[in-house]
PAKOL-507787 format. One line per field, with one value per residue (C-alpha): residue in three letters; residue number from 1; x, y, z. Coordinates in steps of 0.05 Angstrom, whole numbers. Example, Ala and Ser with C-alpha at 12.3 -4.5 7.8 and 13.67 -1.06 7.14 Angstrom:
// residues 2
residuo ALA:SER
num 1:2
u 246:273
v -90:-21
w 156:143
//
This chain:
// residues 211
residuo GLY:TYR:THR:VAL:LEU:GLU:GLN:ALA:ALA:THR:GLU:ASP:THR:PHE:LEU:GLY:ALA:PHE:GLN:ILE:ALA:GLY:ARG:LEU:ARG:LEU:ALA:ASP:GLN:LEU:LYS:VAL:SER:PRO:ALA:VAL:GLY:TYR:TYR:LEU:TYR:SER:ASN:VAL:THR:PRO:ALA:GLY:SER:LYS:THR:ILE:LEU:ASN:ASP:ASN:ALA:GLY:ASN:ALA:THR:VAL:ASP:THR:ASN:GLY:ASP:GLY:LYS:PRO:ASP:GLU:PHE:ARG:SER:ARG:PHE:GLY:VAL:LEU:ASN:PRO:ILE:VAL:GLY:LEU:THR:TYR:ASP:GLY:TRP:LYS:LEU:PRO:LEU:THR:LEU:ALA:GLY:GLU:TYR:ILE:LEU:ASN:THR:ARG:ALA:ARG:GLY:GLY:ARG:ASP:GLN:GLY:TRP:ALA:VAL:GLY:ALA:ALA:LEU:GLY:LYS:ALA:GLU:LYS:GLN:GLY:ASP:TRP:ARG:LEU:TYR:TYR:HIS:TRP:GLN:VAL:VAL:GLU:GLN:ASP:ALA:VAL:PHE:SER:PRO:PHE:VAL:GLN:SER:ASP:PHE:LEU:LEU:GLN:THR:ASN:HIS:ARG:SER:HIS:LEU:PHE:GLY:VAL:ASN:HIS:GLN:LEU:THR:ASP:LYS:ILE:GLY:LEU:GLN:ALA:TRP:GLY:LEU:VAL:SER:ALA:ARG:ASP:GLU:THR:SER:PRO:GLY:ALA:THR:THR:ASP:SER:ASP:LEU:ASP:GLN:TRP:ARG:ALA:ARG:LEU:ASP:LEU:ASN:ILE:LYS:PHE
num 1:2:3:4:5:6:7:8:9:10:11:12:13:14:15:16:17:18:19:20:21:22:23:24:25:26:27:28:29:30:31:32:33:34:35:36:37:38:39:40:41:42:43:44:45:46:47:48:49:50:51:52:53:54:55:56:57:58:59:60:61:62:63:64:65:66:67:68:69:70:71:72:73:74:75:76:77:78:79:80:81:82:83:84:85:86:87:88:89:90:91:92:93:94:95:96:97:98:99:100:101:102:103:104:105:106:107:108:109:110:111:112:113:114:115:116:117:118:119:120:121:122:123:124:125:126:127:128:129:130:131:132:133:134:135:136:137:138:139:140:141:142:143:144:145:146:147:148:149:150:151:152:153:154:155:156:157:158:159:160:161:162:163:164:165:166:167:168:169:170:171:172:173:174:175:176:177:178:179:180:181:182:183:184:185:186:187:188:189:190:191:192:193:194:195:196:197:198:199:200:201:202:203:204:205:206:207:208:209:210:211
u 0:24:5:5:-15:-14:-51:-51:-121:-162:-163:-104:-97:-77:-55:-64:-21:-34:11:23:69:97:138:118:158:112:166:241:251:187:164:107:108:38:26:-31:-34:-89:-77:-131:-126:-172:-193:-146:-174:-184:-226:-219:-143:-113:-43:-49:-97:-44:1:-53:-20:-81:-138:-208:-228:-292:-308:-356:-363:-367:-304:-275:-220:-218:-236:-230:-217:-277:-260:-240:-182:-177:-131:-129:-66:-55:10:35:103:122:196:228:301:318:359:425:385:320:257:203:133:91:22:-9:-80:-103:-174:-194:-252:-274:-275:-332:-351:-311:-240:-219:-175:-105:-62:9:43:117:176:248:307:367:381:420:450:523:582:575:500:456:381:335:263:201:131:68:17:-49:-72:-140:-151:-175:-144:-88:-77:-33:5:36:53:105:151:198:144:127:53:27:-42:-87:-33:-10:65:121:180:243:314:377:414:487:522:591:606:563:547:546:497:484:415:397:323:272:200:148:81:18:-48:-99:-156:-153:-202:-202:-166:-101:-71:-86:-30:-38:-43:27:81:129:198:247:315:353:418:421:479:455:499:480:506
v 0:70:140:176:245:265:328:356:386:336:267:231:191:118:62:-11:-57:-132:-180:-254:-290:-360:-404:-474:-525:-556:-600:-608:-549:-510:-466:-418:-355:-331:-268:-222:-154:-107:-33:5:81:116:188:216:287:291:351:379:378:383:361:294:319:368:309:278:252:231:205:234:291:328:401:400:475:502:544:509:474:400:388:313:249:220:150:118:69:-4:-36:-112:-135:-210:-229:-296:-314:-380:-397:-452:-463:-523:-480:-445:-381:-385:-360:-326:-307:-262:-232:-181:-154:-91:-76:-15:-45:23:61:105:114:57:61:17:-38:-51:-109:-126:-184:-194:-240:-243:-285:-296:-274:-220:-252:-268:-235:-241:-254:-223:-212:-186:-166:-135:-122:-88:-55:-19:22:56:124:102:33:58:116:161:200:134:93:84:142:117:120:179:171:145:124:125:98:43:28:-15:-28:-63:-68:-108:-123:-142:-161:-129:-164:-203:-137:-86:-88:-44:-35:0:7:44:63:82:109:140:160:103:153:228:278:352:369:394:324:301:291:278:207:212:165:191:161:154:121:107:77:52:29:-16:-34:-87:-80
w 0:-17:2:-65:-41:33:55:125:125:86:54:23:-41:-34:-80:-64:-107:-107:-146:-152:-200:-211:-257:-278:-318:-370:-401:-399:-446:-436:-379:-368:-324:-305:-264:-246:-213:-190:-177:-140:-135:-85:-83:-136:-129:-53:-32:-102:-102:-172:-152:-187:-240:-263:-281:-326:-389:-430:-387:-399:-353:-336:-321:-262:-248:-319:-319:-379:-340:-319:-246:-241:-279:-315:-293:-228:-231:-211:-262:-271:-306:-323:-358:-385:-414:-448:-455:-497:-477:-520:-568:-556:-547:-508:-540:-499:-523:-478:-474:-428:-418:-382:-358:-317:-277:-253:-318:-339:-412:-442:-472:-413:-443:-467:-491:-512:-546:-556:-565:-540:-565:-521:-450:-414:-352:-361:-396:-472:-471:-525:-524:-580:-566:-596:-572:-597:-550:-552:-492:-493:-460:-391:-388:-343:-295:-337:-282:-257:-319:-374:-360:-415:-467:-512:-494:-428:-452:-513:-559:-605:-599:-625:-578:-601:-577:-561:-496:-490:-425:-425:-358:-309:-275:-333:-390:-451:-481:-546:-560:-601:-595:-646:-619:-646:-615:-614:-621:-634:-607:-588:-523:-494:-485:-556:-607:-681:-706:-737:-713:-660:-652:-595:-592:-527:-504:-432:-389:-333:-273:-221:-151
//
């Protein structure tokens, strides 16, 4: 449990995060990794506070007092997130296929789902290891709570994106990752948080050190 926003004079905002994951060996060279999470946000605009609302990155909002400015999120947020990965390690390089589903069980007005599928070849654990990966995802406008998700992405919600990259372990403790991202709005509509439906690109190079 997390206190997301603490206020001395009135209510706070809380996040309850619930997760369970496992790994099962289906055969000598085949294993499955199922997981499920549920993320429940409570009172995201406590007593009218706009602290979190000002960090909105694409969720639908409503104007409750008629001043032309958003006063609260249209939806509430309780996000169910099952994930499953299937790994075949009978080759020199292991192959993993994965799928993910997102459902905001407290959404109002639809646009409450998302999904992703992807694949990875290789691993990035020991010196000299290589890993290639790709995945495709679709996230509807109120499927996730935009102030708290996907900080690496160009768009936090309401997008369709390709993610691809390569990892290389320089040593057991130091890894290099080069990756790219192509994103576009899933659905365009008038509003300050709306981009065009043109593709947006980002390239990154990361150096990761374990200690």
